[in-house]
C-alpha positions in Angstrom: 100.2 103.2 102.6 98.9 104.1 99.1 101.2 104.1 96.2 99.9 105.7 93.0 100.1 103.1 90.1 101.9 105.5 87.8 105.3 106.9 87.3 108.9 105.9 87.8 108.7 105.5 91.5 106.1 102.8 91.2 108.1 100.9 88.5 111.3 101.2 90.6 109.6 99.8 93.7 108.1 96.9 91.8 111.6 96.0 90.5 113.1 96.3 94.0 110.2 94.4 95.7 108.6 91.9 93.3 106.4 90.6 96.2 104.4 93.8 95.7 103.0 92.2 92.6 103.0 88.5 93.6 101.7 88.9 97.2 99.1 91.7 97.0 96.2 92.9 95.1 95.9 96.2 93.2 92.6 98.0 93.1 91.8 99.4 89.7 88.6 101.4 89.7 86.4 101.8 86.7 84.3 104.9 85.8 81.8 105.9 88.5 78.1 106.0 87.6 76.4 109.3 87.9 74.2 108.1 90.8 77.3 107.3 92.8 78.9 110.7 92.1 75.6 112.3 93.2 75.6 110.2 96.4 79.2 111.3 97.2 78.3 115.0 96.7 75.2 114.6 98.9 77.2 112.9 101.7 80.2 115.3 101.6 78.0 118.5 101.4 75.3 117.4 103.9 76.5 119.7 106.7 76.5 122.9 104.5 73.4 125.1 104.7 72.0 126.4 101.4 69.4 129.1 100.9 67.0 126.8 99.0 66.7 123.1 98.1 67.1 124.1 94.5 70.5 125.6 95.2 71.5 122.5 97.1 70.5 120.3 94.2 72.3 122.6 91.8 75.5 122.3 93.7 75.2 118.5 93.8 74.7 118.5 90.0 77.7 120.8 89.4 79.9 118.5 91.5 78.8 115.6 89.2 79.4 117.6 86.1 82.9 118.7 87.2 83.9 115.2 88.0 82.6 113.9 84.7 84.4 116.7 82.8 87.7 116.0 84.5 87.3 112.3 83.8 86.6 113.1 80.1 89.6 115.5 79.9 91.8 112.9 81.5 91.0 110.5 78.7 91.9 113.2 76.2 95.1 113.8 78.1 96.0 110.1 77.9 95.4 110.1 74.1 97.3 113.4 73.5 100.1 113.1 76.0 100.3 109.4 76.8 100.0 110.1 80.5 97.4 108.8 82.9 95.4 111.1 85.3 93.4 109.1 87.9 90.2 110.8 89.1 88.3 109.8 92.3 85.3 111.6 93.7 
């Protein structure tokens, strides 16, 4: 069961169950490289038919740009609002 590492619910559960920290590992992911974002888009969209290979590549590129943009805006959100927004492909 996944528990997002943000918010009051997470802090409350850590206080109630200290073994969550002492007996488990938390996965923290760093920024995804562009090649990995492209690979995710290619894999997830592989079953969709496009009119041309150029359109297919364009859609892959847009997915990469959207993810990068959301990631960048999440950093700005953290600076301005003091809140985290975690982004995964």
